[in-house]
N, CA, C and O atoms as a GROMACS GRO file, in nm:
protein
  632
    1VAL      N    1   6.201   7.806  -8.952
    1VAL     CA    2   6.060   7.809  -8.984
    1VAL      C    3   6.042   7.750  -9.124
    1VAL      O    4   6.100   7.800  -9.221
    2GLN      N    5   5.962   7.647  -9.134
    2GLN     CA    6   5.937   7.587  -9.265
    2GLN      C    7   5.822   7.660  -9.333
    2GLN      O    8   5.716   7.682  -9.274
    3LYS      N    9   5.842   7.695  -9.457
    3LYS     CA   10   5.742   7.764  -9.537
    3LYS      C   11   5.735   7.698  -9.673
    3LYS      O   12   5.776   7.757  -9.773
    4PRO      N   13   5.684   7.574  -9.679
    4PRO     CA   14   5.687   7.500  -9.806
    4PRO      C   15   5.611   7.568  -9.918
    4PRO      O   16   5.644   7.547 -10.035
    5GLN      N   17   5.510   7.648  -9.888
    5GLN     CA   18   5.434   7.712  -9.995
    5GLN      C   19   5.520   7.808 -10.075
    5GLN      O   20   5.491   7.836 -10.192
    6LEU      N   21   5.626   7.859 -10.014
    6LEU     CA   22   5.714   7.951 -10.084
    6LEU      C   23   5.797   7.881 -10.190
    6LEU      O   24   5.842   7.944 -10.285
    7PHE      N   25   5.816   7.752 -10.174
    7PHE     CA   26   5.902   7.677 -10.265
    7PHE      C   27   5.822   7.596 -10.367
    7PHE      O   28   5.880   7.525 -10.448
    8GLY      N   29   5.690   7.607 -10.364
    8GLY     CA   30   5.606   7.527 -10.452
    8GLY      C   31   5.637   7.544 -10.599
    8GLY      O   32   5.650   7.446 -10.672
    9SER      N   33   5.650   7.667 -10.645
    9SER     CA   34   5.677   7.690 -10.787
    9SER      C   35   5.819   7.648 -10.823
    9SER      O   36   5.843   7.600 -10.934
   10PHE      N   37   5.914   7.665 -10.732
   10PHE     CA   38   6.051   7.620 -10.757
   10PHE      C   39   6.055   7.468 -10.770
   10PHE      O   40   6.118   7.415 -10.861
   11LEU      N   41   5.988   7.399 -10.680
   11LEU     CA   42   5.985   7.252 -10.685
   11LEU      C   43   5.912   7.203 -10.810
   11LEU      O   44   5.952   7.103 -10.869
   12ALA      N   45   5.807   7.273 -10.850
   12ALA     CA   46   5.735   7.235 -10.972
   12ALA      C   47   5.826   7.251 -11.094
   12ALA      O   48   5.829   7.164 -11.181
   13ALA      N   49   5.900   7.361 -11.100
   13ALA     CA   50   5.992   7.382 -11.211
   13ALA      C   51   6.104   7.278 -11.210
   13ALA      O   52   6.144   7.228 -11.315
   14LEU      N   53   6.153   7.245 -11.092
   14LEU     CA   54   6.256   7.142 -11.079
   14LEU      C   55   6.205   7.007 -11.126
   14LEU      O   56   6.281   6.925 -11.178
   15ASP      N   57   6.076   6.983 -11.106
   15ASP     CA   58   6.014   6.857 -11.148
   15ASP      C   59   5.979   6.858 -11.296
   15ASP      O   60   5.925   6.760 -11.348
   16GLY      N   61   6.010   6.967 -11.364
   16GLY     CA   62   5.987   6.973 -11.508
   16GLY      C   63   5.848   7.019 -11.546
   16GLY      O   64   5.810   7.012 -11.664
   17LYS      N   65   5.771   7.066 -11.450
   17LYS     CA   66   5.635   7.111 -11.479
   17LYS      C   67   5.636   7.256 -11.526
   17LYS      O   68   5.725   7.333 -11.491
   18ALA      N   69   5.539   7.291 -11.606
   18ALA     CA   70   5.526   7.429 -11.654
   18ALA      C   71   5.491   7.520 -11.536
   18ALA      O   72   5.408   7.485 -11.452
   19VAL      N   73   5.555   7.635 -11.532
   19VAL     CA   74   5.531   7.733 -11.426
   19VAL      C   75   5.509   7.868 -11.493
   19VAL      O   76   5.582   7.906 -11.585
   20ASN      N   77   5.408   7.940 -11.448
   20ASN     CA   78   5.380   8.072 -11.504
   20ASN      C   79   5.499   8.165 -11.482
   20ASN      O   80   5.572   8.152 -11.383
   21ASP      N   81   5.518   8.258 -11.573
   21ASP     CA   82   5.627   8.355 -11.560
   21ASP      C   83   5.616   8.439 -11.434
   21ASP      O   84   5.717   8.486 -11.382
   22ASP      N   85   5.494   8.457 -11.384
   22ASP     CA   86   5.475   8.538 -11.264
   22ASP      C   87   5.446   8.452 -11.142
   22ASP      O   88   5.386   8.499 -11.045
   23ALA      N   89   5.488   8.326 -11.145
   23ALA     CA   90   5.462   8.234 -11.034
   23ALA      C   91   5.520   8.291 -10.905
   23ALA      O   92   5.625   8.355 -10.906
   24LYS      N   93   5.452   8.266 -10.795
   24LYS     CA   94   5.495   8.315 -10.664
   24LYS      C   95   5.627   8.250 -10.627
   24LYS      O   96   5.640   8.128 -10.625
   25ILE      N   97   5.724   8.334 -10.598
   25ILE     CA   98   5.852   8.288 -10.549
   25ILE      C   99   5.880   8.360 -10.419
   25ILE      O  100   5.815   8.460 -10.387
   26PHE      N  101   5.977   8.311 -10.344
   26PHE     CA  102   6.002   8.374 -10.215
   26PHE      C  103   6.081   8.502 -10.230
   26PHE      O  104   6.158   8.521 -10.325
   27ASP      N  105   6.060   8.590 -10.134
   27ASP     CA  106   6.129   8.718 -10.128
   27ASP      C  107   6.176   8.738  -9.985
   27ASP      O  108   6.135   8.664  -9.895
   28ILE      N  109   6.258   8.835  -9.964
   28ILE     CA  110   6.314   8.859  -9.831
   28ILE      C  111   6.204   8.889  -9.728
   28ILE      O  112   6.219   8.855  -9.611
   29LYS      N  113   6.096   8.952  -9.772
   29LYS     CA  114   5.989   8.986  -9.678
   29LYS      C  115   5.909   8.863  -9.632
   29LYS      O  116   5.829   8.873  -9.539
   30ASP      N  117   5.930   8.749  -9.698
   30ASP     CA  118   5.862   8.626  -9.659
   30ASP      C  119   5.932   8.556  -9.542
   30ASP      O  120   5.882   8.455  -9.491
   31PHE      N  121   6.046   8.609  -9.499
   31PHE     CA  122   6.125   8.547  -9.393
   31PHE      C  123   6.137   8.642  -9.275
   31PHE      O  124   6.122   8.763  -9.289
   32ASP      N  125   6.164   8.583  -9.159
   32ASP     CA  126   6.177   8.664  -9.037
   32ASP      C  127   6.307   8.742  -9.033
   32ASP      O  128   6.315   8.847  -8.968
   33ALA      N  129   6.409   8.693  -9.102
   33ALA     CA  130   6.539   8.760  -9.101
   33ALA      C  131   6.603   8.747  -9.239
   33ALA      O  132   6.575   8.654  -9.314
   34ALA      N  133   6.689   8.843  -9.271
   34ALA     CA  134   6.755   8.843  -9.402
   34ALA      C  135   6.840   8.718  -9.422
   34ALA      O  136   6.847   8.665  -9.533
   35ASN      N  137   6.905   8.669  -9.315
   35ASN     CA  138   6.989   8.551  -9.331
   35ASN      C  139   6.907   8.427  -9.366
   35ASN      O  140   6.958   8.337  -9.433
   36GLU      N  141   6.781   8.419  -9.323
   36GLU     CA  142   6.695   8.307  -9.362
   36GLU      C  143   6.666   8.312  -9.512
   36GLU      O  144   6.667   8.210  -9.580
   37PHE      N  145   6.641   8.431  -9.562
   37PHE     CA  146   6.621   8.449  -9.706
   37PHE      C  147   6.747   8.409  -9.782
   37PHE      O  148   6.740   8.337  -9.882
   38HIS      N  149   6.862   8.455  -9.735
   38HIS     CA  150   6.988   8.422  -9.801
   38HIS      C  151   7.014   8.272  -9.800
   38HIS      O  152   7.063   8.217  -9.898
   39ASP      N  153   6.983   8.205  -9.689
   39ASP     CA  154   7.001   8.060  -9.681
   39ASP      C  155   6.912   7.988  -9.782
   39ASP      O  156   6.958   7.897  -9.852
   40ALA      N  157   6.786   8.029  -9.790
   40ALA     CA  158   6.693   7.967  -9.886
   40ALA      C  159   6.739   7.992 -10.029
   40ALA      O  160   6.735   7.902 -10.113
   41LEU      N  161   6.781   8.112 -10.056
   41LEU     CA  162   6.830   8.147 -10.189
   41LEU      C  163   6.957   8.069 -10.223
   41LEU      O  164   6.974   8.023 -10.336
   42ALA      N  165   7.046   8.053 -10.126
   42ALA     CA  166   7.170   7.978 -10.149
   42ALA      C  167   7.139   7.833 -10.186
   42ALA      O  168   7.208   7.776 -10.271
   43ILE      N  169   7.039   7.774 -10.125
   43ILE     CA  170   7.001   7.637 -10.159
   43ILE      C  171   6.954   7.630 -10.304
   43ILE      O  172   6.997   7.543 -10.379
   44GLY      N  173   6.866   7.722 -10.342
   44GLY     CA  174   6.817   7.725 -10.480
   44GLY      C  175   6.928   7.747 -10.580
   44GLY      O  176   6.933   7.680 -10.684
   45LEU      N  177   7.017   7.841 -10.551
   45LEU     CA  178   7.129   7.870 -10.642
   45LEU      C  179   7.225   7.752 -10.651
   45LEU      O  180   7.279   7.724 -10.758
   46SER      N  181   7.246   7.682 -10.540
   46SER     CA  182   7.335   7.566 -10.541
   46SER      C  183   7.277   7.450 -10.620
   46SER      O  184   7.349   7.383 -10.693
   47ILE      N  185   7.148   7.427 -10.607
   47ILE     CA  186   7.082   7.322 -10.686
   47ILE      C  187   7.095   7.354 -10.834
   47ILE      O  188   7.127   7.267 -10.914
   48PHE      N  189   7.070   7.478 -10.869
   48PHE     CA  190   7.081   7.522 -11.007
   48PHE      C  191   7.222   7.499 -11.061
   48PHE      O  192   7.240   7.446 -11.171
   49LYS      N  193   7.323   7.540 -10.982
   49LYS     CA  194   7.462   7.523 -11.024
   49LYS      C  195   7.497   7.376 -11.041
   49LYS      O  196   7.563   7.338 -11.138
   50LEU      N  197   7.453   7.292 -10.948
   50LEU     CA  198   7.482   7.149 -10.957
   50LEU      C  199   7.422   7.089 -11.084
   50LEU      O  200   7.489   7.013 -11.154
   51LEU      N  201   7.299   7.123 -11.114
   51LEU     CA  202   7.235   7.069 -11.234
   51LEU      C  203   7.305   7.116 -11.360
   51LEU      O  204   7.314   7.042 -11.458
   52PHE      N  205   7.356   7.237 -11.358
   52PHE     CA  206   7.428   7.287 -11.476
   52PHE      C  207   7.564   7.220 -11.491
   52PHE      O  208   7.599   7.175 -11.600
   53LEU      N  209   7.640   7.214 -11.383
   53LEU     CA  210   7.777   7.164 -11.391
   53LEU      C  211   7.788   7.013 -11.401
   53LEU      O  212   7.880   6.961 -11.465
   54ALA      N  213   7.696   6.942 -11.340
   54ALA     CA  214   7.709   6.796 -11.331
   54ALA      C  215   7.649   6.723 -11.450
   54ALA      O  216   7.668   6.602 -11.463
   55GLN      N  217   7.579   6.791 -11.536
   55GLN     CA  218   7.518   6.725 -11.652
   55GLN      C  219   7.578   6.783 -11.778
   55GLN      O  220   7.573   6.904 -11.798
   56PRO      N  221   7.634   6.701 -11.863
   56PRO     CA  222   7.695   6.754 -11.986
   56PRO      C  223   7.590   6.814 -12.079
   56PRO      O  224   7.471   6.783 -12.070
   57ARG      N  225   7.636   6.898 -12.168
   57ARG     CA  226   7.545   6.966 -12.261
   57ARG      C  227   7.471   6.867 -12.349
   57ARG      O  228   7.349   6.876 -12.365
   58LEU      N  229   7.543   6.774 -12.406
   58LEU     CA  230   7.481   6.673 -12.492
   58LEU      C  231   7.492   6.539 -12.421
   58LEU      O  232   7.602   6.490 -12.396
   59PHE      N  233   7.382   6.480 -12.391
   59PHE     CA  234   7.383   6.349 -12.331
   59PHE      C  235   7.266   6.270 -12.386
   59PHE      O  236   7.171   6.326 -12.440
   60GLU      N  237   7.276   6.142 -12.370
   60GLU     CA  238   7.177   6.052 -12.428
   60GLU      C  239   7.071   6.017 -12.325
   60GLU      O  240   7.100   5.952 -12.225
   61SER      N  241   6.951   6.060 -12.350
   61SER     CA  242   6.840   6.028 -12.261
   61SER      C  243   6.710   6.058 -12.335
   61SER      O  244   6.693   6.167 -12.390
   62LYS      N  245   6.622   5.962 -12.335
   62LYS     CA  246   6.493   5.987 -12.397
   62LYS      C  247   6.399   6.050 -12.296
   62LYS      O  248   6.400   6.014 -12.178
   63ASN      N  249   6.319   6.143 -12.340
   63ASN     CA  250   6.218   6.212 -12.260
   63ASN      C  251   6.282   6.296 -12.151
   63ASN      O  252   6.339   6.401 -12.180
   64ASP      N  253   6.274   6.253 -12.026
   64ASP     CA  254   6.327   6.332 -11.915
   64ASP      C  255   6.475   6.303 -11.895
   64ASP      O  256   6.523   6.194 -11.925
   65PRO      N  257   6.549   6.403 -11.845
   65PRO     CA  258   6.688   6.376 -11.811
   65PRO      C  259   6.695   6.270 -11.700
   65PRO      O  260   6.603   6.258 -11.620
   66ASN      N  261   6.803   6.194 -11.698
   66ASN     CA  262   6.815   6.086 -11.601
   66ASN      C  263   6.811   6.135 -11.456
   66ASN      O  264   6.758   6.066 -11.370
   67TRP      N  265   6.865   6.255 -11.429
   67TRP     CA  266   6.862   6.306 -11.292
   67TRP      C  267   6.719   6.330 -11.247
   67TRP      O  268   6.688   6.311 -11.129
   68LEU      N  269   6.632   6.371 -11.338
   68LEU     CA  270   6.493   6.396 -11.301
   68LEU      C  271   6.421   6.264 -11.272
   68LEU      O  272   6.340   6.257 -11.179
   69LYS      N  273   6.450   6.162 -11.350
   69LYS     CA  274   6.391   6.030 -11.324
   69LYS      C  275   6.433   5.980 -11.186
   69LYS      O  276   6.350   5.927 -11.112
   70ARG      N  277   6.561   5.997 -11.153
   70ARG     CA  278   6.610   5.952 -11.022
   70ARG      C  279   6.551   6.035 -10.909
   70ARG      O  280   6.518   5.981 -10.804
   71LEU      N  281   6.538   6.165 -10.929
   71LEU     CA  282   6.481   6.253 -10.827
   71LEU      C  283   6.338   6.212 -10.793
   71LEU      O  284   6.300   6.211 -10.676
   72ARG      N  285   6.262   6.178 -10.894
   72ARG     CA  286   6.122   6.140 -10.872
   72ARG      C  287   6.107   6.009 -10.794
   72ARG      O  288   6.005   5.988 -10.729
   73THR      N  289   6.207   5.922 -10.802
   73THR     CA  290   6.196   5.793 -10.735
   73THR      C  291   6.270   5.786 -10.602
   73THR      O  292   6.258   5.688 -10.529
   74MET      N  293   6.347   5.891 -10.569
   74MET     CA  294   6.423   5.890 -10.443
   74MET      C  295   6.329   5.902 -10.324
   74MET      O  296   6.232   5.977 -10.325
   75GLU      N  297   6.361   5.827 -10.223
   75GLU     CA  298   6.291   5.839 -10.095
   75GLU      C  299   6.394   5.888  -9.994
   75GLU      O  300   6.460   5.810  -9.926
   76ILE      N  301   6.406   6.019  -9.986
   76ILE     CA  302   6.510   6.082  -9.905
   76ILE      C  303   6.501   6.038  -9.759
   76ILE      O  304   6.603   6.016  -9.694
   77GLU      N  305   6.380   6.024  -9.708
   77GLU     CA  306   6.361   5.990  -9.568
   77GLU      C  307   6.416   5.852  -9.534
   77GLU      O  308   6.447   5.827  -9.417
   78SER      N  309   6.430   5.765  -9.630
   78SER     CA  310   6.476   5.629  -9.602
   78SER      C  311   6.628   5.617  -9.603
   78SER      O  312   6.681   5.511  -9.569
   79HIS      N  313   6.700   5.722  -9.639
   79HIS     CA  314   6.845   5.717  -9.644
   79HIS      C  315   6.905   5.766  -9.512
   79HIS      O  316   6.860   5.865  -9.454
   80ILE      N  317   7.006   5.697  -9.467
   80ILE     CA  318   7.073   5.733  -9.343
   80ILE      C  319   7.167   5.850  -9.371
   80ILE      O  320   7.241   5.850  -9.470
   81VAL      N  321   7.163   5.948  -9.284
   81VAL     CA  322   7.251   6.063  -9.298
   81VAL      C  323   7.392   6.022  -9.258
   81VAL      O  324   7.412   5.963  -9.152
   82GLY      N  325   7.486   6.053  -9.341
   82GLY     CA  326   7.625   6.017  -9.312
   82GLY      C  327   7.717   6.074  -9.418
   82GLY      O  328   7.678   6.163  -9.494
   83PRO      N  329   7.838   6.023  -9.423
   83PRO     CA  330   7.936   6.079  -9.517
   83PRO      C  331   7.906   6.047  -9.663
   83PRO      O  332   7.954   6.116  -9.753
   84GLY      N  333   7.828   5.943  -9.687
   84GLY     CA  334   7.793   5.909  -9.825
   84GLY      C  335   7.698   6.011  -9.883
   84GLY      O  336   7.613   6.065  -9.812
   85VAL      N  337   7.711   6.037 -10.011
   85VAL     CA  338   7.628   6.136 -10.078
   85VAL      C  339   7.542   6.068 -10.182
   85VAL      O  340   7.591   5.990 -10.264
   86LEU      N  341   7.413   6.097 -10.180
   86LEU     CA  342   7.324   6.049 -10.284
   86LEU      C  343   7.346   6.135 -10.407
   86LEU      O  344   7.355   6.258 -10.396
   87SER      N  345   7.354   6.074 -10.520
   87SER     CA  346   7.376   6.150 -10.642
   87SER      C  347   7.257   6.132 -10.735
   87SER      O  348   7.203   6.023 -10.750
   88LEU      N  349   7.218   6.241 -10.797
   88LEU     CA  350   7.113   6.235 -10.898
   88LEU      C  351   7.173   6.209 -11.035
   88LEU      O  352   7.100   6.181 -11.131
   89MET      N  353   7.304   6.217 -11.044
   89MET     CA  354   7.370   6.202 -11.173
   89MET      C  355   7.414   6.059 -11.194
   89MET      O  356   7.432   5.983 -11.099
   90GLU      N  357   7.431   6.024 -11.316
   90GLU     CA  358   7.489   5.895 -11.351
   90GLU      C  359   7.587   5.918 -11.463
   90GLU      O  360   7.591   6.026 -11.522
   91ASP      N  361   7.667   5.819 -11.491
   91ASP     CA  362   7.772   5.842 -11.589
   91ASP      C  363   7.745   5.777 -11.724
   91ASP      O  364   7.837   5.758 -11.802
   92SER      N  365   7.621   5.743 -11.752
   92SER     CA  366   7.592   5.681 -11.882
   92SER      C  367   7.626   5.774 -11.997
   92SER      O  368   7.650   5.728 -12.109
   93TRP      N  369   7.628   5.906 -11.973
   93TRP     CA  370   7.661   6.001 -12.079
   93TRP      C  371   7.806   5.987 -12.125
   93TRP      O  372   7.841   6.034 -12.232
   94ARG      N  373   7.891   5.922 -12.044
   94ARG     CA  374   8.030   5.904 -12.082
   94ARG      C  375   8.046   5.795 -12.188
   94ARG      O  376   8.144   5.793 -12.262
   95ARG      N  377   7.949   5.706 -12.195
   95ARG     CA  378   7.955   5.595 -12.289
   95ARG      C  379   7.874   5.632 -12.413
   95ARG      O  380   7.752   5.622 -12.413
   96ARG      N  381   7.942   5.674 -12.516
   96ARG     CA  382   7.874   5.716 -12.638
   96ARG      C  383   7.823   5.594 -12.713
   96ARG      O  384   7.891   5.492 -12.721
   97SER      N  385   7.707   5.606 -12.767
   97SER     CA  386   7.652   5.500 -12.850
   97SER      C  387   7.605   5.564 -12.981
   97SER      O  388   7.626   5.683 -13.004
   98ASP      N  389   7.544   5.485 -13.064
   98ASP     CA  390   7.489   5.541 -13.187
   98ASP      C  391   7.366   5.623 -13.150
   98ASP      O  392   7.260   5.569 -13.119
   99MET      N  393   7.382   5.755 -13.154
   99MET     CA  394   7.272   5.842 -13.114
   99MET      C  395   7.184   5.873 -13.234
   99MET      O  396   7.230   5.884 -13.347
  100ASP      N  397   7.057   5.885 -13.204
  100ASP     CA  398   6.967   5.941 -13.301
  100ASP      C  399   6.900   6.061 -13.235
  100ASP      O  400   6.923   6.087 -13.117
  101SER      N  401   6.819   6.133 -13.308
  101SER     CA  402   6.763   6.257 -13.255
  101SER      C  403   6.675   6.235 -13.133
  101SER      O  404   6.661   6.325 -13.050
  102THR      N  405   6.615   6.117 -13.119
  102THR     CA  406   6.528   6.094 -13.003
  102THR      C  407   6.609   6.084 -12.874
  102THR      O  408   6.555   6.107 -12.766
  103MET      N  409   6.737   6.052 -12.885
  103MET     CA  410   6.820   6.040 -12.765
  103MET      C  411   6.856   6.176 -12.705
  103MET      O  412   6.906   6.182 -12.593
  104LEU      N  413   6.831   6.283 -12.776
  104LEU     CA  414   6.863   6.416 -12.725
  104LEU      C  415   6.744   6.483 -12.658
  104LEU      O  416   6.758   6.595 -12.609
  105SER      N  417   6.630   6.418 -12.655
  105SER     CA  418   6.513   6.482 -12.594
  105SER      C  419   6.534   6.507 -12.445
  105SER      O  420   6.483   6.606 -12.392
  106GLY      N  421   6.609   6.420 -12.378
  106GLY     CA  422   6.641   6.443 -12.237
  106GLY      C  423   6.727   6.566 -12.219
  106GLY      O  424   6.708   6.642 -12.124
  107ALA      N  425   6.822   6.586 -12.310
  107ALA     CA  426   6.909   6.704 -12.303
  107ALA      C  427   6.826   6.831 -12.325
  107ALA      O  428   6.846   6.930 -12.255
  108GLN      N  429   6.736   6.827 -12.418
  108GLN     CA  430   6.652   6.944 -12.443
  108GLN      C  431   6.564   6.974 -12.322
  108GLN      O  432   6.546   7.090 -12.284
  109ARG      N  433   6.511   6.870 -12.261
  109ARG     CA  434   6.427   6.888 -12.141
  109ARG      C  435   6.511   6.944 -12.025
  109ARG      O  436   6.464   7.030 -11.951
  110HIS      N  437   6.633   6.895 -12.011
  110HIS     CA  438   6.725   6.943 -11.907
  110HIS      C  439   6.746   7.094 -11.922
  110HIS      O  440   6.735   7.168 -11.824
  111TRP      N  441   6.777   7.138 -12.044
  111TRP     CA  442   6.801   7.280 -12.066
  111TRP      C  443   6.675   7.363 -12.047
  111TRP      O  444   6.681   7.477 -12.001
  112GLN      N  445   6.562   7.306 -12.080
  112GLN     CA  446   6.434   7.375 -12.057
  112GLN      C  447   6.412   7.397 -11.907
  112GLN      O  448   6.371   7.505 -11.865
  113ILE      N  449   6.439   7.296 -11.828
  113ILE     CA  450   6.424   7.307 -11.682
  113ILE      C  451   6.523   7.409 -11.627
  113ILE      O  452   6.487   7.491 -11.543
  114LEU      N  453   6.647   7.404 -11.674
  114LEU     CA  454   6.746   7.502 -11.628
  114LEU      C  455   6.702   7.644 -11.659
  114LEU      O  456   6.715   7.733 -11.574
  115ARG      N  457   6.652   7.666 -11.777
  115ARG     CA  458   6.607   7.802 -11.814
  115ARG      C  459   6.490   7.847 -11.726
  115ARG      O  460   6.483   7.964 -11.685
  116ARG      N  461   6.400   7.756 -11.696
  116ARG     CA  462   6.286   7.789 -11.610
  116ARG      C  463   6.333   7.821 -11.468
  116ARG      O  464   6.288   7.920 -11.409
  117LEU      N  465   6.422   7.739 -11.414
  117LEU     CA  466   6.476   7.766 -11.281
  117LEU      C  467   6.553   7.897 -11.279
  117LEU      O  468   6.545   7.973 -11.183
  118CYS      N  469   6.627   7.924 -11.385
  118CYS     CA  470   6.704   8.048 -11.396
  118CYS      C  471   6.613   8.170 -11.386
  118CYS      O  472   6.643   8.266 -11.314
  119ALA      N  473   6.503   8.167 -11.459
  119ALA     CA  474   6.409   8.281 -11.456
  119ALA      C  475   6.352   8.301 -11.317
  119ALA      O  476   6.338   8.414 -11.270
  120MET      N  477   6.319   8.192 -11.251
  120MET     CA  478   6.262   8.202 -11.116
  120MET      C  479   6.365   8.257 -11.017
  120MET      O  480   6.334   8.346 -10.938
  121LEU      N  481   6.485   8.203 -11.022
  121LEU     CA  482   6.589   8.249 -10.930
  121LEU      C  483   6.628   8.394 -10.958
  121LEU      O  484   6.660   8.469 -10.866
  122GLU      N  485   6.624   8.432 -11.083
  122GLU     CA  486   6.655   8.571 -11.117
  122GLU      C  487   6.555   8.666 -11.052
  122GLU      O  488   6.593   8.773 -11.005
  123ARG      N  489   6.428   8.627 -11.049
  123ARG     CA  490   6.327   8.710 -10.982
  123ARG      C  491   6.353   8.717 -10.831
  123ARG      O  492   6.326   8.819 -10.769
  124CYS      N  493   6.404   8.609 -10.773
  124CYS     CA  494   6.438   8.610 -10.630
  124CYS      C  495   6.555   8.704 -10.602
  124CYS      O  496   6.556   8.774 -10.501
  125CYS      N  497   6.650   8.706 -10.692
  125CYS     CA  498   6.772   8.785 -10.672
  125CYS      C  499   6.753   8.933 -10.700
  125CYS      O  500   6.824   9.018 -10.646
  126LYS      N  501   6.658   8.964 -10.785
  126LYS     CA  502   6.641   9.101 -10.833
  126LYS      C  503   6.617   9.198 -10.717
  126LYS      O  504   6.535   9.174 -10.628
  127GLY      N  505   6.690   9.308 -10.722
  127GLY     CA  506   6.670   9.414 -10.624
  127GLY      C  507   6.750   9.395 -10.495
  127GLY      O  508   6.741   9.479 -10.405
  128HIS      N  509   6.826   9.289 -10.486
  128HIS     CA  510   6.907   9.265 -10.366
  128HIS      C  511   7.054   9.276 -10.404
  128HIS      O  512   7.095   9.228 -10.510
  129GLU      N  513   7.132   9.338 -10.321
  129GLU     CA  514   7.275   9.352 -10.347
  129GLU      C  515   7.345   9.226 -10.293
  129GLU      O  516   7.415   9.231 -10.192
  130LEU      N  517   7.326   9.116 -10.363
  130LEU     CA  518   7.374   8.988 -10.314
  130LEU      C  519   7.527   8.979 -10.316
  130LEU      O  520   7.585   8.898 -10.244
  131HIS      N  521   7.591   9.062 -10.396
  131HIS     CA  522   7.738   9.062 -10.397
  131HIS      C  523   7.796   9.113 -10.266
  131HIS      O  524   7.916   9.101 -10.242
  132MET      N  525   7.712   9.169 -10.181
  132MET     CA  526   7.754   9.221 -10.051
  132MET      C  527   7.711   9.129  -9.936
  132MET      O  528   7.720   9.168  -9.820
  133THR      N  529   7.666   9.009  -9.968
  133THR     CA  530   7.611   8.920  -9.866
  133THR      C  531   7.689   8.788  -9.861
  133THR      O  532   7.785   8.767  -9.936
  134SER      N  533   7.646   8.703  -9.772
  134SER     CA  534   7.710   8.572  -9.758
  134SER      C  535   7.683   8.479  -9.876
  134SER      O  536   7.746   8.374  -9.886
  135VAL      N  537   7.593   8.516  -9.965
  135VAL     CA  538   7.565   8.432 -10.083
  135VAL      C  539   7.628   8.489 -10.210
  135VAL      O  540   7.584   8.457 -10.321
  136ARG      N  541   7.729   8.572 -10.193
  136ARG     CA  542   7.792   8.636 -10.309
  136ARG      C  543   7.853   8.536 -10.406
  136ARG      O  544   7.845   8.555 -10.527
  137ASN      N  545   7.914   8.428 -10.354
  137ASN     CA  546   7.975   8.330 -10.445
  137ASN      C  547   7.869   8.255 -10.524
  137ASN      O  548   7.883   8.236 -10.645
  138GLU      N  549   7.763   8.211 -10.456
  138GLU     CA  550   7.654   8.143 -10.527
  138GLU      C  551   7.592   8.235 -10.631
  138GLU      O  552   7.558   8.191 -10.741
  139ASN      N  553   7.577   8.363 -10.596
  139ASN     CA  554   7.520   8.459 -10.690
  139ASN      C  555   7.612   8.480 -10.810
  139ASN      O  556   7.566   8.497 -10.922
  140ALA      N  557   7.743   8.480 -10.786
  140ALA     CA  558   7.839   8.496 -10.896
  140ALA      C  559   7.831   8.378 -10.992
  140ALA      O  560   7.828   8.397 -11.114
  141TYR      N  561   7.828   8.255 -10.938
  141TYR     CA  562   7.811   8.137 -11.024
  141TYR      C  563   7.681   8.148 -11.103
  141TYR      O  564   7.678   8.122 -11.223
  142PHE      N  565   7.574   8.186 -11.034
  142PHE     CA  566   7.444   8.198 -11.099
  142PHE      C  567   7.450   8.297 -11.214
  142PHE      O  568   7.398   8.269 -11.322
  143SER      N  569   7.512   8.411 -11.192
  143SER     CA  570   7.520   8.512 -11.298
  143SER      C  571   7.596   8.460 -11.420
  143SER      O  572   7.557   8.486 -11.534
  144CYS      N  573   7.703   8.386 -11.396
  144CYS     CA  574   7.780   8.330 -11.508
  144CYS      C  575   7.698   8.226 -11.584
  144CYS      O  576   7.695   8.226 -11.707
  145ILE      N  577   7.632   8.138 -11.511
  145ILE     CA  578   7.552   8.034 -11.575
  145ILE      C  579   7.435   8.096 -11.651
  145ILE      O  580   7.400   8.051 -11.760
  146LYS      N  581   7.374   8.198 -11.593
  146LYS     CA  582   7.264   8.268 -11.660
  146LYS      C  583   7.310   8.324 -11.794
  146LYS      O  584   7.239   8.312 -11.894
  147ASP      N  585   7.429   8.384 -11.797
  147ASP     CA  586   7.483   8.437 -11.922
  147ASP      C  587   7.506   8.326 -12.024
  147ASP      O  588   7.479   8.343 -12.143
  148ILE      N  589   7.556   8.212 -11.978
  148ILE     CA  590   7.578   8.098 -12.069
  148ILE      C  591   7.444   8.050 -12.125
  148ILE      O  592   7.433   8.023 -12.244
  149LEU      N  593   7.345   8.040 -12.039
  149LEU     CA  594   7.213   7.994 -12.085
  149LEU      C  595   7.153   8.091 -12.186
  149LEU      O  596   7.085   8.049 -12.280
  150MET      N  597   7.177   8.220 -12.166
  150MET     CA  598   7.126   8.318 -12.262
  150MET      C  599   7.191   8.300 -12.397
  150MET      O  600   7.125   8.312 -12.500
  151GLN      N  601   7.321   8.270 -12.398
  151GLN     CA  602   7.390   8.245 -12.524
  151GLN      C  603   7.343   8.114 -12.587
  151GLN      O  604   7.322   8.108 -12.708
  152GLU      N  605   7.324   8.012 -12.505
  152GLU     CA  606   7.279   7.882 -12.553
  152GLU      C  607   7.138   7.890 -12.610
  152GLU      O  608   7.106   7.820 -12.706
  153SER      N  609   7.054   7.975 -12.553
  153SER     CA  610   6.916   7.983 -12.599
  153SER      C  611   6.905   8.042 -12.740
  153SER      O  612   6.804   8.025 -12.807
  154LYS      N  613   7.011   8.110 -12.783
  154LYS     CA  614   7.011   8.166 -12.918
  154LYS      C  615   7.039   8.061 -13.023
  154LYS      O  616   7.007   8.079 -13.140
  155ALA      N  617   7.099   7.949 -12.981
  155ALA     CA  618   7.130   7.840 -13.073
  155ALA      C  619   7.062   7.713 -13.025
  155ALA      O  620   7.077   7.676 -12.908
  156PRO      N  621   6.988   7.647 -13.110
  156PRO     CA  622   6.920   7.525 -13.066
  156PRO      C  623   7.021   7.415 -13.034
  156PRO      O  624   7.130   7.410 -13.091
  157ILE      N  625   6.982   7.328 -12.944
  157ILE     CA  626   7.066   7.212 -12.912
  157ILE      C  627   7.066   7.121 -13.032
  157ILE      O  628   6.960   7.083 -13.081
  158PRO      N  629   7.186   7.083 -13.082
  158PRO     CA  630   7.192   7.000 -13.203
  158PRO      C  631   7.135   6.862 -13.180
  158PRO      O  632   7.133   6.780 -13.272
   0.00000   0.00000   0.00000
């Protein structure tokens, strides 16, 4: 059952848009079965983990992170499903250049989006014993990343 309205605030946060702290997010009661909720939550947690792990802390990008620019221009429907994987990441961060402070604005935006997604996903997870479910591994990664983000938020990105 597709319920796109449940993912509206998550998609807005992923797109870098401001989302209210009390924005509507999905809950287990929004689904016909608990496993549907767990599947939806696993997708959100996996996207969050990928964005955290695949993008270095300091990278060179003005304004939006490069993955967000690519996400906005992707036409998923036009790609053939197969063994090839579309990537939102690029490796320009591996090639260091003479950086100035404007080159870190993408990194700051990336961390801002991660923190926003983290808050939303935390509200989805709250009150559920996810360590006892099929999404326990995704929840464990999420908890670790959340702790890292909390530590990072205490120190500004250089």
